[in-house]
TORKOL-4160 file (C-alpha; in steps of 0.2 Angstrom, whole numbers, padded with zeros to 4 digits, m for minus):
477
<pt num="1" X="0000" Y="0001" Z="0000"/>
<pt num="2" X="0007" Y="0017" Z="m0004"/>
<pt num="3" X="0015" Y="0028" Z="0011"/>
<pt num="4" X="0003" Y="0042" Z="0016"/>
<pt num="5" X="0016" Y="0054" Z="0016"/>
<pt num="6" X="0007" Y="0070" Z="0011"/>
<pt num="7" X="m0004" Y="0071" Z="0027"/>
<pt num="8" X="0010" Y="0080" Z="0038"/>
<pt num="9" X="0009" Y="0097" Z="0042"/>
<pt num="10" X="0021" Y="0110" Z="0035"/>
<pt num="11" X="0030" Y="0112" Z="0052"/>
<pt num="12" X="0034" Y="0094" Z="0052"/>
<pt num="13" X="0039" Y="0094" Z="0035"/>
<pt num="14" X="0050" Y="0108" Z="0038"/>
<pt num="15" X="0056" Y="0099" Z="0054"/>
<pt num="16" X="0058" Y="0082" Z="0043"/>
<pt num="17" X="0067" Y="0091" Z="0030"/>
<pt num="18" X="0080" Y="0099" Z="0043"/>
<pt num="19" X="0083" Y="0081" Z="0049"/>
<pt num="20" X="0086" Y="0073" Z="0031"/>
<pt num="21" X="0099" Y="0088" Z="0028"/>
<pt num="22" X="0108" Y="0087" Z="0044"/>
<pt num="23" X="0111" Y="0070" Z="0043"/>
<pt num="24" X="0116" Y="0070" Z="0025"/>
<pt num="25" X="0128" Y="0083" Z="0028"/>
<pt num="26" X="0136" Y="0073" Z="0042"/>
<pt num="27" X="0140" Y="0059" Z="0029"/>
<pt num="28" X="0146" Y="0070" Z="0016"/>
<pt num="29" X="0157" Y="0081" Z="0027"/>
<pt num="30" X="0166" Y="0066" Z="0036"/>
<pt num="31" X="0172" Y="0061" Z="0019"/>
<pt num="32" X="0180" Y="0077" Z="0016"/>
<pt num="33" X="0184" Y="0082" Z="0034"/>
<pt num="34" X="0199" Y="0069" Z="0034"/>
<pt num="35" X="0207" Y="0075" Z="0019"/>
<pt num="36" X="0216" Y="0092" Z="0024"/>
<pt num="37" X="0221" Y="0081" Z="0042"/>
<pt num="38" X="0229" Y="0067" Z="0033"/>
<pt num="39" X="0247" Y="0073" Z="0037"/>
<pt num="40" X="0245" Y="0075" Z="0056"/>
<pt num="41" X="0236" Y="0058" Z="0057"/>
<pt num="42" X="0250" Y="0050" Z="0046"/>
<pt num="43" X="0261" Y="0056" Z="0060"/>
<pt num="44" X="0249" Y="0054" Z="0076"/>
<pt num="45" X="0245" Y="0036" Z="0071"/>
<pt num="46" X="0260" Y="0029" Z="0062"/>
<pt num="47" X="0253" Y="0025" Z="0045"/>
<pt num="48" X="0264" Y="0021" Z="0031"/>
<pt num="49" X="0264" Y="0032" Z="0015"/>
<pt num="50" X="0254" Y="0018" Z="0005"/>
<pt num="51" X="0243" Y="0015" Z="0021"/>
<pt num="52" X="0238" Y="0032" Z="0023"/>
<pt num="53" X="0226" Y="0030" Z="0008"/>
<pt num="54" X="0216" Y="0017" Z="0018"/>
<pt num="55" X="0210" Y="0031" Z="0029"/>
<pt num="56" X="0198" Y="0037" Z="0014"/>
<pt num="57" X="0197" Y="0018" Z="0006"/>
<pt num="58" X="0192" Y="0009" Z="0021"/>
<pt num="59" X="0175" Y="0019" Z="0023"/>
<pt num="60" X="0174" Y="0020" Z="0003"/>
<pt num="61" X="0173" Y="0001" Z="0001"/>
<pt num="62" X="0160" Y="m0002" Z="0015"/>
<pt num="63" X="0150" Y="0013" Z="0010"/>
<pt num="64" X="0149" Y="0009" Z="m0009"/>
<pt num="65" X="0148" Y="m0011" Z="m0006"/>
<pt num="66" X="0134" Y="m0011" Z="0006"/>
<pt num="67" X="0123" Y="0004" Z="m0001"/>
<pt num="68" X="0110" Y="m0007" Z="m0011"/>
<pt num="69" X="0108" Y="m0019" Z="0005"/>
<pt num="70" X="0105" Y="m0004" Z="0014"/>
<pt num="71" X="0092" Y="0003" Z="0003"/>
<pt num="72" X="0084" Y="m0014" Z="0002"/>
<pt num="73" X="0084" Y="m0015" Z="0021"/>
<pt num="74" X="0073" Y="0002" Z="0022"/>
<pt num="75" X="0060" Y="m0004" Z="0010"/>
<pt num="76" X="0059" Y="m0021" Z="0020"/>
<pt num="77" X="0061" Y="m0014" Z="0038"/>
<pt num="78" X="0055" Y="0003" Z="0037"/>
<pt num="79" X="0065" Y="0017" Z="0032"/>
<pt num="80" X="0063" Y="0027" Z="0049"/>
<pt num="81" X="0070" Y="0011" Z="0059"/>
<pt num="82" X="0084" Y="0010" Z="0046"/>
<pt num="83" X="0088" Y="0029" Z="0048"/>
<pt num="84" X="0090" Y="0027" Z="0065"/>
<pt num="85" X="0100" Y="0011" Z="0065"/>
<pt num="86" X="0111" Y="0018" Z="0051"/>
<pt num="87" X="0114" Y="0036" Z="0061"/>
<pt num="88" X="0118" Y="0026" Z="0078"/>
<pt num="89" X="0131" Y="0015" Z="0069"/>
<pt num="90" X="0138" Y="0031" Z="0060"/>
<pt num="91" X="0139" Y="0039" Z="0078"/>
<pt num="92" X="0147" Y="0025" Z="0088"/>
<pt num="93" X="0160" Y="0024" Z="0075"/>
<pt num="94" X="0164" Y="0041" Z="0074"/>
<pt num="95" X="0166" Y="0043" Z="0092"/>
<pt num="96" X="0179" Y="0027" Z="0090"/>
<pt num="97" X="0188" Y="0035" Z="0077"/>
<pt num="98" X="0191" Y="0051" Z="0086"/>
<pt num="99" X="0197" Y="0041" Z="0101"/>
<pt num="100" X="0210" Y="0031" Z="0089"/>
<pt num="101" X="0227" Y="0027" Z="0096"/>
<pt num="102" X="0233" Y="0015" Z="0081"/>
<pt num="103" X="0231" Y="0014" Z="0062"/>
<pt num="104" X="0222" Y="m0002" Z="0064"/>
<pt num="105" X="0209" Y="0003" Z="0075"/>
<pt num="106" X="0204" Y="0019" Z="0065"/>
<pt num="107" X="0204" Y="0009" Z="0049"/>
<pt num="108" X="0193" Y="m0004" Z="0057"/>
<pt num="109" X="0182" Y="0009" Z="0063"/>
<pt num="110" X="0181" Y="0020" Z="0046"/>
<pt num="111" X="0174" Y="0003" Z="0038"/>
<pt num="112" X="0160" Y="0002" Z="0051"/>
<pt num="113" X="0158" Y="0020" Z="0048"/>
<pt num="114" X="0154" Y="0017" Z="0030"/>
<pt num="115" X="0142" Y="0003" Z="0034"/>
<pt num="116" X="0133" Y="0016" Z="0045"/>
<pt num="117" X="0133" Y="0028" Z="0030"/>
<pt num="118" X="0126" Y="0013" Z="0018"/>
<pt num="119" X="0111" Y="0011" Z="0028"/>
<pt num="120" X="0108" Y="0030" Z="0032"/>
<pt num="121" X="0113" Y="0039" Z="0014"/>
<pt num="122" X="0098" Y="0030" Z="0004"/>
<pt num="123" X="0086" Y="0032" Z="0021"/>
<pt num="124" X="0089" Y="0050" Z="0019"/>
<pt num="125" X="0084" Y="0052" Z="0001"/>
<pt num="126" X="0069" Y="0039" Z="0002"/>
<pt num="127" X="0064" Y="0048" Z="0017"/>
<pt num="128" X="0064" Y="0064" Z="0005"/>
<pt num="129" X="0054" Y="0054" Z="m0008"/>
<pt num="130" X="0040" Y="0048" Z="0004"/>
<pt num="131" X="0037" Y="0064" Z="0013"/>
<pt num="132" X="0037" Y="0078" Z="0000"/>
<pt num="133" X="0025" Y="0077" Z="m0015"/>
<pt num="134" X="0031" Y="0076" Z="m0034"/>
<pt num="135" X="0032" Y="0093" Z="m0041"/>
<pt num="136" X="0038" Y="0110" Z="m0034"/>
<pt num="137" X="0039" Y="0103" Z="m0016"/>
<pt num="138" X="0050" Y="0089" Z="m0021"/>
<pt num="139" X="0061" Y="0099" Z="m0032"/>
<pt num="140" X="0064" Y="0112" Z="m0019"/>
<pt num="141" X="0067" Y="0097" Z="m0005"/>
<pt num="142" X="0079" Y="0091" Z="m0018"/>
<pt num="143" X="0088" Y="0105" Z="m0022"/>
<pt num="144" X="0092" Y="0108" Z="m0005"/>
<pt num="145" X="0098" Y="0090" Z="m0003"/>
<pt num="146" X="0110" Y="0091" Z="m0018"/>
<pt num="147" X="0116" Y="0109" Z="m0012"/>
<pt num="148" X="0118" Y="0100" Z="0006"/>
<pt num="149" X="0130" Y="0087" Z="m0002"/>
<pt num="150" X="0140" Y="0099" Z="m0013"/>
<pt num="151" X="0144" Y="0113" Z="0000"/>
<pt num="152" X="0148" Y="0100" Z="0014"/>
<pt num="153" X="0161" Y="0092" Z="0003"/>
<pt num="154" X="0170" Y="0109" Z="0003"/>
<pt num="155" X="0167" Y="0113" Z="0021"/>
<pt num="156" X="0173" Y="0098" Z="0025"/>
<pt num="157" X="0190" Y="0103" Z="0018"/>
<pt num="158" X="0189" Y="0120" Z="0027"/>
<pt num="159" X="0184" Y="0114" Z="0044"/>
<pt num="160" X="0196" Y="0099" Z="0042"/>
<pt num="161" X="0211" Y="0111" Z="0040"/>
<pt num="162" X="0206" Y="0123" Z="0053"/>
<pt num="163" X="0203" Y="0108" Z="0066"/>
<pt num="164" X="0220" Y="0100" Z="0061"/>
<pt num="165" X="0230" Y="0116" Z="0062"/>
<pt num="166" X="0222" Y="0124" Z="0078"/>
<pt num="167" X="0214" Y="0110" Z="0088"/>
<pt num="168" X="0215" Y="0091" Z="0081"/>
<pt num="169" X="0209" Y="0080" Z="0067"/>
<pt num="170" X="0200" Y="0071" Z="0080"/>
<pt num="171" X="0186" Y="0085" Z="0084"/>
<pt num="172" X="0180" Y="0083" Z="0067"/>
<pt num="173" X="0174" Y="0065" Z="0072"/>
<pt num="174" X="0169" Y="0068" Z="0090"/>
<pt num="175" X="0157" Y="0082" Z="0085"/>
<pt num="176" X="0147" Y="0069" Z="0077"/>
<pt num="177" X="0141" Y="0061" Z="0094"/>
<pt num="178" X="0130" Y="0075" Z="0100"/>
<pt num="179" X="0123" Y="0079" Z="0082"/>
<pt num="180" X="0120" Y="0060" Z="0080"/>
<pt num="181" X="0110" Y="0058" Z="0097"/>
<pt num="182" X="0100" Y="0073" Z="0092"/>
<pt num="183" X="0096" Y="0067" Z="0075"/>
<pt num="184" X="0090" Y="0050" Z="0082"/>
<pt num="185" X="0078" Y="0058" Z="0095"/>
<pt num="186" X="0073" Y="0072" Z="0081"/>
<pt num="187" X="0068" Y="0056" Z="0071"/>
<pt num="188" X="0057" Y="0048" Z="0084"/>
<pt num="189" X="0048" Y="0062" Z="0086"/>
<pt num="190" X="0044" Y="0070" Z="0068"/>
<pt num="191" X="0045" Y="0056" Z="0056"/>
<pt num="192" X="0032" Y="0043" Z="0054"/>
<pt num="193" X="0038" Y="0025" Z="0050"/>
<pt num="194" X="0035" Y="0022" Z="0032"/>
<pt num="195" X="0025" Y="0007" Z="0025"/>
<pt num="196" X="0035" Y="m0010" Z="0024"/>
<pt num="197" X="0035" Y="m0022" Z="0011"/>
<pt num="198" X="0032" Y="m0039" Z="0015"/>
<pt num="199" X="0047" Y="m0052" Z="0011"/>
<pt num="200" X="0064" Y="m0056" Z="0015"/>
<pt num="201" X="0081" Y="m0051" Z="0009"/>
<pt num="202" X="0088" Y="m0056" Z="m0007"/>
<pt num="203" X="0105" Y="m0064" Z="0000"/>
<pt num="204" X="0112" Y="m0071" Z="m0016"/>
<pt num="205" X="0111" Y="m0053" Z="m0024"/>
<pt num="206" X="0117" Y="m0044" Z="m0008"/>
<pt num="207" X="0132" Y="m0056" Z="m0007"/>
<pt num="208" X="0137" Y="m0053" Z="m0025"/>
<pt num="209" X="0134" Y="m0035" Z="m0027"/>
<pt num="210" X="0142" Y="m0030" Z="m0011"/>
<pt num="211" X="0158" Y="m0042" Z="m0016"/>
<pt num="212" X="0158" Y="m0037" Z="m0033"/>
<pt num="213" X="0157" Y="m0018" Z="m0030"/>
<pt num="214" X="0169" Y="m0019" Z="m0016"/>
<pt num="215" X="0182" Y="m0029" Z="m0027"/>
<pt num="216" X="0180" Y="m0016" Z="m0041"/>
<pt num="217" X="0184" Y="m0002" Z="m0029"/>
<pt num="218" X="0198" Y="m0011" Z="m0021"/>
<pt num="219" X="0205" Y="m0016" Z="m0039"/>
<pt num="220" X="0205" Y="0002" Z="m0046"/>
<pt num="221" X="0213" Y="0008" Z="m0029"/>
<pt num="222" X="0227" Y="m0004" Z="m0030"/>
<pt num="223" X="0231" Y="m0001" Z="m0048"/>
<pt num="224" X="0235" Y="0017" Z="m0043"/>
<pt num="225" X="0247" Y="0011" Z="m0030"/>
<pt num="226" X="0253" Y="m0006" Z="m0038"/>
<pt num="227" X="0250" Y="m0004" Z="m0057"/>
<pt num="228" X="0241" Y="m0016" Z="m0068"/>
<pt num="229" X="0249" Y="m0031" Z="m0063"/>
<pt num="230" X="0241" Y="m0049" Z="m0064"/>
<pt num="231" X="0234" Y="m0048" Z="m0046"/>
<pt num="232" X="0226" Y="m0031" Z="m0050"/>
<pt num="233" X="0219" Y="m0037" Z="m0067"/>
<pt num="234" X="0212" Y="m0054" Z="m0059"/>
<pt num="235" X="0203" Y="m0044" Z="m0045"/>
<pt num="236" X="0194" Y="m0033" Z="m0057"/>
<pt num="237" X="0190" Y="m0048" Z="m0069"/>
<pt num="238" X="0183" Y="m0057" Z="m0054"/>
<pt num="239" X="0172" Y="m0042" Z="m0049"/>
<pt num="240" X="0165" Y="m0040" Z="m0066"/>
<pt num="241" X="0160" Y="m0058" Z="m0066"/>
<pt num="242" X="0152" Y="m0057" Z="m0049"/>
<pt num="243" X="0142" Y="m0040" Z="m0055"/>
<pt num="244" X="0137" Y="m0051" Z="m0070"/>
<pt num="245" X="0131" Y="m0064" Z="m0058"/>
<pt num="246" X="0121" Y="m0051" Z="m0048"/>
<pt num="247" X="0111" Y="m0044" Z="m0062"/>
<pt num="248" X="0108" Y="m0063" Z="m0067"/>
<pt num="249" X="0102" Y="m0065" Z="m0050"/>
<pt num="250" X="0092" Y="m0049" Z="m0050"/>
<pt num="251" X="0082" Y="m0055" Z="m0066"/>
<pt num="252" X="0076" Y="m0071" Z="m0057"/>
<pt num="253" X="0073" Y="m0065" Z="m0039"/>
<pt num="254" X="0055" Y="m0064" Z="m0034"/>
<pt num="255" X="0061" Y="m0048" Z="m0023"/>
<pt num="256" X="0077" Y="m0042" Z="m0029"/>
<pt num="257" X="0088" Y="m0030" Z="m0019"/>
<pt num="258" X="0090" Y="m0019" Z="m0035"/>
<pt num="259" X="0073" Y="m0021" Z="m0046"/>
<pt num="260" X="0079" Y="m0020" Z="m0064"/>
<pt num="261" X="0065" Y="m0011" Z="m0068"/>
<pt num="262" X="0072" Y="0005" Z="m0062"/>
<pt num="263" X="0083" Y="0004" Z="m0078"/>
<pt num="264" X="0069" Y="0002" Z="m0089"/>
<pt num="265" X="0066" Y="0020" Z="m0089"/>
<pt num="266" X="0081" Y="0029" Z="m0100"/>
<pt num="267" X="0080" Y="0045" Z="m0090"/>
<pt num="268" X="0085" Y="0036" Z="m0073"/>
<pt num="269" X="0098" Y="0025" Z="m0082"/>
<pt num="270" X="0107" Y="0040" Z="m0090"/>
<pt num="271" X="0106" Y="0050" Z="m0073"/>
<pt num="272" X="0115" Y="0035" Z="m0065"/>
<pt num="273" X="0130" Y="0034" Z="m0078"/>
<pt num="274" X="0131" Y="0053" Z="m0079"/>
<pt num="275" X="0132" Y="0054" Z="m0060"/>
<pt num="276" X="0146" Y="0041" Z="m0059"/>
<pt num="277" X="0157" Y="0051" Z="m0072"/>
<pt num="278" X="0152" Y="0069" Z="m0065"/>
<pt num="279" X="0157" Y="0065" Z="m0047"/>
<pt num="280" X="0171" Y="0056" Z="m0052"/>
<pt num="281" X="0178" Y="0072" Z="m0060"/>
<pt num="282" X="0172" Y="0083" Z="m0045"/>
<pt num="283" X="0179" Y="0073" Z="m0031"/>
<pt num="284" X="0196" Y="0072" Z="m0041"/>
<pt num="285" X="0194" Y="0092" Z="m0041"/>
<pt num="286" X="0195" Y="0092" Z="m0022"/>
<pt num="287" X="0208" Y="0079" Z="m0020"/>
<pt num="288" X="0221" Y="0085" Z="m0032"/>
<pt num="289" X="0218" Y="0103" Z="m0029"/>
<pt num="290" X="0221" Y="0100" Z="m0011"/>
<pt num="291" X="0238" Y="0092" Z="m0018"/>
<pt num="292" X="0242" Y="0107" Z="m0028"/>
<pt num="293" X="0238" Y="0120" Z="m0014"/>
<pt num="294" X="0249" Y="0110" Z="m0002"/>
<pt num="295" X="0264" Y="0104" Z="m0012"/>
<pt num="296" X="0265" Y="0115" Z="m0025"/>
<pt num="297" X="0259" Y="0131" Z="m0019"/>
<pt num="298" X="0266" Y="0128" Z="m0001"/>
<pt num="299" X="0249" Y="0132" Z="0009"/>
<pt num="300" X="0246" Y="0125" Z="0026"/>
<pt num="301" X="0231" Y="0114" Z="0030"/>
<pt num="302" X="0220" Y="0128" Z="0037"/>
<pt num="303" X="0224" Y="0141" Z="0023"/>
<pt num="304" X="0222" Y="0125" Z="0011"/>
<pt num="305" X="0204" Y="0124" Z="0018"/>
<pt num="306" X="0201" Y="0142" Z="0016"/>
<pt num="307" X="0207" Y="0142" Z="m0002"/>
<pt num="308" X="0192" Y="0132" Z="m0006"/>
<pt num="309" X="0180" Y="0146" Z="m0001"/>
<pt num="310" X="0177" Y="0152" Z="m0021"/>
<pt num="311" X="0171" Y="0134" Z="m0024"/>
<pt num="312" X="0156" Y="0137" Z="m0013"/>
<pt num="313" X="0154" Y="0155" Z="m0015"/>
<pt num="314" X="0141" Y="0154" Z="m0029"/>
<pt num="315" X="0136" Y="0136" Z="m0025"/>
<pt num="316" X="0124" Y="0140" Z="m0011"/>
<pt num="317" X="0115" Y="0154" Z="m0020"/>
<pt num="318" X="0115" Y="0145" Z="m0036"/>
<pt num="319" X="0107" Y="0129" Z="m0029"/>
<pt num="320" X="0094" Y="0138" Z="m0020"/>
<pt num="321" X="0087" Y="0147" Z="m0035"/>
<pt num="322" X="0087" Y="0131" Z="m0046"/>
<pt num="323" X="0070" Y="0128" Z="m0044"/>
<pt num="324" X="0065" Y="0144" Z="m0051"/>
<pt num="325" X="0077" Y="0142" Z="m0065"/>
<pt num="326" X="0069" Y="0125" Z="m0068"/>
<pt num="327" X="0052" Y="0133" Z="m0068"/>
<pt num="328" X="0058" Y="0147" Z="m0080"/>
<pt num="329" X="0070" Y="0138" Z="m0093"/>
<pt num="330" X="0066" Y="0119" Z="m0089"/>
<pt num="331" X="0077" Y="0105" Z="m0080"/>
<pt num="332" X="0086" Y="0101" Z="m0098"/>
<pt num="333" X="0093" Y="0118" Z="m0100"/>
<pt num="334" X="0098" Y="0121" Z="m0081"/>
<pt num="335" X="0106" Y="0102" Z="m0083"/>
<pt num="336" X="0116" Y="0105" Z="m0098"/>
<pt num="337" X="0122" Y="0123" Z="m0094"/>
<pt num="338" X="0129" Y="0117" Z="m0077"/>
<pt num="339" X="0139" Y="0102" Z="m0087"/>
<pt num="340" X="0146" Y="0114" Z="m0099"/>
<pt num="341" X="0151" Y="0127" Z="m0084"/>
<pt num="342" X="0159" Y="0113" Z="m0077"/>
<pt num="343" X="0170" Y="0107" Z="m0093"/>
<pt num="344" X="0175" Y="0125" Z="m0094"/>
<pt num="345" X="0180" Y="0125" Z="m0077"/>
<pt num="346" X="0190" Y="0109" Z="m0076"/>
<pt num="347" X="0199" Y="0113" Z="m0093"/>
<pt num="348" X="0204" Y="0130" Z="m0085"/>
<pt num="349" X="0211" Y="0121" Z="m0069"/>
<pt num="350" X="0221" Y="0109" Z="m0080"/>
<pt num="351" X="0232" Y="0124" Z="m0085"/>
<pt num="352" X="0239" Y="0126" Z="m0067"/>
<pt num="353" X="0257" Y="0124" Z="m0064"/>
<pt num="354" X="0272" Y="0128" Z="m0053"/>
<pt num="355" X="0273" Y="0147" Z="m0052"/>
<pt num="356" X="0253" Y="0149" Z="m0056"/>
<pt num="357" X="0244" Y="0162" Z="m0049"/>
<pt num="358" X="0231" Y="0156" Z="m0037"/>
<pt num="359" X="0219" Y="0169" Z="m0042"/>
<pt num="360" X="0219" Y="0167" Z="m0059"/>
<pt num="361" X="0223" Y="0149" Z="m0060"/>
<pt num="362" X="0214" Y="0141" Z="m0046"/>
<pt num="363" X="0200" Y="0154" Z="m0038"/>
<pt num="364" X="0192" Y="0159" Z="m0053"/>
<pt num="365" X="0189" Y="0142" Z="m0060"/>
<pt num="366" X="0183" Y="0137" Z="m0044"/>
<pt num="367" X="0169" Y="0148" Z="m0044"/>
<pt num="368" X="0163" Y="0141" Z="m0061"/>
<pt num="369" X="0166" Y="0124" Z="m0051"/>
<pt num="370" X="0153" Y="0130" Z="m0038"/>
<pt num="371" X="0141" Y="0136" Z="m0051"/>
<pt num="372" X="0142" Y="0119" Z="m0061"/>
<pt num="373" X="0138" Y="0109" Z="m0045"/>
<pt num="374" X="0124" Y="0120" Z="m0040"/>
<pt num="375" X="0115" Y="0118" Z="m0058"/>
<pt num="376" X="0119" Y="0100" Z="m0061"/>
<pt num="377" X="0116" Y="0090" Z="m0044"/>
<pt num="378" X="0098" Y="0093" Z="m0041"/>
<pt num="379" X="0092" Y="0090" Z="m0060"/>
<pt num="380" X="0103" Y="0074" Z="m0059"/>
<pt num="381" X="0095" Y="0068" Z="m0044"/>
<pt num="382" X="0078" Y="0072" Z="m0049"/>
<pt num="383" X="0081" Y="0062" Z="m0064"/>
<pt num="384" X="0089" Y="0046" Z="m0054"/>
<pt num="385" X="0072" Y="0045" Z="m0045"/>
<pt num="386" X="0060" Y="0051" Z="m0060"/>
<pt num="387" X="0044" Y="0041" Z="m0060"/>
<pt num="388" X="0048" Y="0029" Z="m0046"/>
<pt num="389" X="0034" Y="0022" Z="m0037"/>
<pt num="390" X="0035" Y="0023" Z="m0017"/>
<pt num="391" X="0038" Y="0005" Z="m0016"/>
<pt num="392" X="0054" Y="0007" Z="m0026"/>
<pt num="393" X="0060" Y="0023" Z="m0017"/>
<pt num="394" X="0073" Y="0015" Z="m0006"/>
<pt num="395" X="0080" Y="0005" Z="m0021"/>
<pt num="396" X="0081" Y="0021" Z="m0032"/>
<pt num="397" X="0089" Y="0030" Z="m0018"/>
<pt num="398" X="0101" Y="0017" Z="m0017"/>
<pt num="399" X="0105" Y="0017" Z="m0035"/>
<pt num="400" X="0108" Y="0036" Z="m0034"/>
<pt num="401" X="0119" Y="0035" Z="m0020"/>
<pt num="402" X="0129" Y="0019" Z="m0027"/>
<pt num="403" X="0133" Y="0029" Z="m0043"/>
<pt num="404" X="0136" Y="0044" Z="m0032"/>
<pt num="405" X="0149" Y="0033" Z="m0022"/>
<pt num="406" X="0155" Y="0024" Z="m0036"/>
<pt num="407" X="0160" Y="0039" Z="m0045"/>
<pt num="408" X="0169" Y="0046" Z="m0030"/>
<pt num="409" X="0178" Y="0031" Z="m0027"/>
<pt num="410" X="0182" Y="0022" Z="m0044"/>
<pt num="411" X="0181" Y="0039" Z="m0053"/>
<pt num="412" X="0196" Y="0046" Z="m0042"/>
<pt num="413" X="0206" Y="0030" Z="m0042"/>
<pt num="414" X="0205" Y="0031" Z="m0061"/>
<pt num="415" X="0211" Y="0049" Z="m0060"/>
<pt num="416" X="0226" Y="0045" Z="m0049"/>
<pt num="417" X="0231" Y="0031" Z="m0062"/>
<pt num="418" X="0230" Y="0042" Z="m0077"/>
<pt num="419" X="0240" Y="0055" Z="m0068"/>
<pt num="420" X="0255" Y="0045" Z="m0064"/>
<pt num="421" X="0258" Y="0041" Z="m0083"/>
<pt num="422" X="0273" Y="0049" Z="m0090"/>
<pt num="423" X="0278" Y="0056" Z="m0074"/>
<pt num="424" X="0295" Y="0047" Z="m0072"/>
<pt num="425" X="0309" Y="0057" Z="m0068"/>
<pt num="426" X="0300" Y="0071" Z="m0059"/>
<pt num="427" X="0300" Y="0075" Z="m0042"/>
<pt num="428" X="0294" Y="0088" Z="m0030"/>
<pt num="429" X="0283" Y="0102" Z="m0035"/>
<pt num="430" X="0286" Y="0098" Z="m0053"/>
<pt num="431" X="0280" Y="0081" Z="m0051"/>
<pt num="432" X="0264" Y="0086" Z="m0041"/>
<pt num="433" X="0260" Y="0099" Z="m0054"/>
<pt num="434" X="0262" Y="0087" Z="m0069"/>
<pt num="435" X="0251" Y="0074" Z="m0061"/>
<pt num="436" X="0237" Y="0088" Z="m0056"/>
<pt num="437" X="0238" Y="0094" Z="m0074"/>
<pt num="438" X="0235" Y="0077" Z="m0081"/>
<pt num="439" X="0222" Y="0073" Z="m0069"/>
<pt num="440" X="0211" Y="0088" Z="m0074"/>
<pt num="441" X="0213" Y="0084" Z="m0092"/>
<pt num="442" X="0205" Y="0067" Z="m0089"/>
<pt num="443" X="0192" Y="0075" Z="m0078"/>
<pt num="444" X="0187" Y="0087" Z="m0092"/>
<pt num="445" X="0186" Y="0071" Z="m0103"/>
<pt num="446" X="0174" Y="0064" Z="m0090"/>
<pt num="447" X="0162" Y="0079" Z="m0089"/>
<pt num="448" X="0162" Y="0079" Z="m0109"/>
<pt num="449" X="0158" Y="0061" Z="m0107"/>
<pt num="450" X="0143" Y="0066" Z="m0095"/>
<pt num="451" X="0137" Y="0079" Z="m0105"/>
<pt num="452" X="0136" Y="0066" Z="m0120"/>
<pt num="453" X="0126" Y="0054" Z="m0109"/>
<pt num="454" X="0114" Y="0068" Z="m0104"/>
<pt num="455" X="0111" Y="0074" Z="m0123"/>
<pt num="456" X="0107" Y="0056" Z="m0128"/>
<pt num="457" X="0096" Y="0049" Z="m0113"/>
<pt num="458" X="0091" Y="0062" Z="m0100"/>
<pt num="459" X="0087" Y="0078" Z="m0111"/>
<pt num="460" X="0076" Y="0067" Z="m0125"/>
<pt num="461" X="0066" Y="0057" Z="m0111"/>
<pt num="462" X="0063" Y="0073" Z="m0100"/>
<pt num="463" X="0057" Y="0083" Z="m0115"/>
<pt num="464" X="0046" Y="0068" Z="m0120"/>
<pt num="465" X="0037" Y="0068" Z="m0102"/>
<pt num="466" X="0036" Y="0088" Z="m0102"/>
<pt num="467" X="0027" Y="0086" Z="m0119"/>
<pt num="468" X="0015" Y="0074" Z="m0112"/>
<pt num="469" X="0012" Y="0083" Z="m0096"/>
<pt num="470" X="0008" Y="0098" Z="m0108"/>
<pt num="471" X="m0006" Y="0090" Z="m0120"/>
<pt num="472" X="m0023" Y="0094" Z="m0112"/>
<pt num="473" X="m0035" Y="0081" Z="m0108"/>
<pt num="474" X="m0048" Y="0078" Z="m0120"/>
<pt num="475" X="m0065" Y="0082" Z="m0115"/>
<pt num="476" X="m0079" Y="0070" Z="m0115"/>
<pt num="477" X="m0096" Y="0073" Z="m0120"/>
C-alpha cells in the first residue's frame, strides 16, 4: 500500500527536511573533513605512506559495497528504523575514530562508519521522496539536498584544515556524537515510519553486489598503487564476473535487492551513468586541488581549506534558485548549462602549474565549479528518481547513492592512475603539478562524456515527459 506521506503538517515537513539535510551533511562532511588532516593523522597514528590512502578507502569500500543492501533494508524493515540504525552505527564509529590510538583501530572503525553511511544515505533520500509531494515541493527539497551535498564537501575541507591546525583532526569526528544523538531523537518525534514491504532479503544478490562492488573499488585503488599487474587485473575481472552474476540473480529473484525495472526508464539509467562520471571529476577536483595547494603552492592545511571558499561562494545561491531556474528554463536547460560550465572550469584548472597565480589559475575556475555543482546535482538527482513508485523509493535512492559513491571512489582511482602516466623522472613540486594537470585533463574528458550521456538519454526522455504533461486532456461529451 502506498505511504500516506502527504498528510504531514508544513511544520513537520520543515523539521523532517532539517533532519534529512543535517544527517546527509554529516555523511558528506566526514568524507572530506579528513583530507586536509591526513598529514597529522599520518604522523600521530604511524601510517605508512601507502597505508594512509586506506583512511579514505576503508570507508569508501564499505559505503559503496553495502549501499544496495542498506536501501533494500529500508523497504523491508521501514525507512525510519533504518535511518535511526544507520545514524547510531555512524555516530558510534565516529566516536571510536576520534579516540583512535593506532592505524589498525582507525581503519576498522572507518569501515564500520562506511557501513553506517550505507544504511543512512539511502534512507535520507527515500524519506525525502516519501515525505514531499512530486512537483515543486519535491524539486525544492531535492535542490536543498543536492546543495547540502556539494557544500558539505568543501566545508569539510575548510573545517578539516582549521581543526588540524588549531585543535585536532579528532574533533571533526567527535562532534558527530551530540549531533547524531539529536538526530536520532528528532527522527523518533517527527518522522513517521513508512510502510513495510513483506518478504525477505535477497541474500544472494546482496552478497554478489557487495563483494563485486567492493572488489571493483579495491581493484582500481590498487591499480593506482601497484600498477596493472596480474593481481589487479584478476581482482577486477572477478569483480566484473560477480556483478554479472548479480544482474542474472536480479532477473530471477522474486524480491530483488535492485529491481531491474529501475533501468527500464532511459532517463533514470542515463542519470546514474552521468552521476558516476560527474562525481568522479568533482571528487578529483577536491583531491588534486588539495595536493596542488599544499605541495605546489606551499599552503598550510588551514589556508588550504580556506582557499576552497570560492568553490562554495556561488554554489549555495545557485543551488537555492535552481527550482526557479527549472520553472523558467526547464530542467534540461539547467542541467546542460551546469555541465558545460563544469567542462570549462575543469579545462581551466588543468592549466595550473608551478608558479601559477592562485587567483587566476585556481580561484576563478573554482567559482565556475561551484556554479556547475549548484546547477547539475539537483537535476541529476531528480532524474535518478523520476517516475519511481513509493515501493521502489529505497531501491531508487540506493541506485543514486551507489552511482554517487562509485563515481567518488572508482572515478578518483582512475584519475590517480592516469595522473601517474609519464611522470617518471619528475620530483617535488614539478611532479605534483604534472600529475594535477593530467588529472584535470582526464576530469575534463569525464565531464564531456557526462554531457554526451545527458544529451542522448536524460534530455530526450525529460522532453517527452514534459510534452506529454503539456497535452490537454480530451473533454468527454
